[in-house]
N, C-alpha and C positions, 0 to 999 in steps of 0.2 A: 944887669937889665932884670929890671922887673916882668914877672908873665903877666899878659893882658887878662881883664877875668873875662871867663867863660858866659855871660852873659844872654849867647840865643839862645841857648834850651829853653829860657826861662822864659826868653819874651814866646817864642815857639807853643810853648804849652799853653800860654796866658791865652796867647790866641787861640789857639783849642780849645781850651777851657767854656773862653767866654762866648764861640761859636755853638759849642753844645749849650748856651743859656746856663751855665755851672759857678759862674764868676757873678758878686753881686757888685756889680756897678751900680756907683752913686752920682748924682749929679752932686756938685763942689765946688758951681758958678763959677764965670767968668771961661765960657770952653776947656772947662780941666774934667776930667772923672776921675773920681777915685774909690779901688776895695780893697776892704780891708780881708786878709787871710790870716785868722791866729793873730799871731806878734806880728805878720809883714802888712803894710804897707804901698797901695802903686797907685802913683799917678801918673797920667797919662793927658794930655793936652795940646791944643794947636795954636798953633800962633802964625803972622806974618806967611811965610814961605818953609812954613814945617813941623815937625812935630814933636814934642817933646815923651819919654818914661823916665818916671821915680820911681828908687824903690828905697822903703822907712823901715830901720826895727819898729819896736814897741819904745823904745824912746825917741823917737822923731830923728835919728840920726839915719842920715843918707851911705846908703849901702852901695849903688847906682845910680847914677843921671846921664843918661843918654837926650839928643840931641840930633834931627837931622834935616836938611833944608832940601827944598827940592830942587833939582836944577836944571837946564835944557840938553844936557852933555854928562852924563856921569861920567867921569875917568878911573874911577872906580865900579865894580856891579856891586862891591859891598856894599856901598853904600850908597847906592839903587836900592839895595833889595832890603836893606835899614828904615830907607823912607817907608817903600810899601808894606814892609811889616808896621810902624809903628802908625803910619795911616791907616792897615784896615782895624789894629786895636782902636783907632782912635775910635771908627765910629761904629765898629762892637762896644763898645763901648757906650757910645755917645743913644743908640738905639735900645741898647738895655736899659739905662740909668733915664730915659725918658720914656717908657714904655712906645717908642713910636709904629711897634706892627700891630699893637693892641688899640691906639687910636685911630692909623689907618684902618683898621677893620671897623670902629667904633662908626667912625666919618663914611666909609662904605655902606654899612646899614642906614643912617642916615639917609643920604643922599639915592639910596632904591625907595622908600620910604615918602620922600619928597615926588 
């Protein structure tokens, strides 16, 4: 039997570094965001009832790809954790790529002048 990949620590570090503002996320269109870390690329996206994450190397070969869907009742706590982690990563990447905090601050200033 093949041992499962240990991608969880990578995802946790990606979330942590994104929270710290150290990961350069960019808008990649269609509710998808991308960051380039040297020779590796990460893509995070939202679809119907879930989120996805893919890691590629410099030759665009997929190293891992995950999807997590929202469930009313999770039968497995690991599935729920993965869904929440990918959801958080997507939202953090979206905010960074679209400069949401800066834009909100700008709108607040405009509203103060009215």
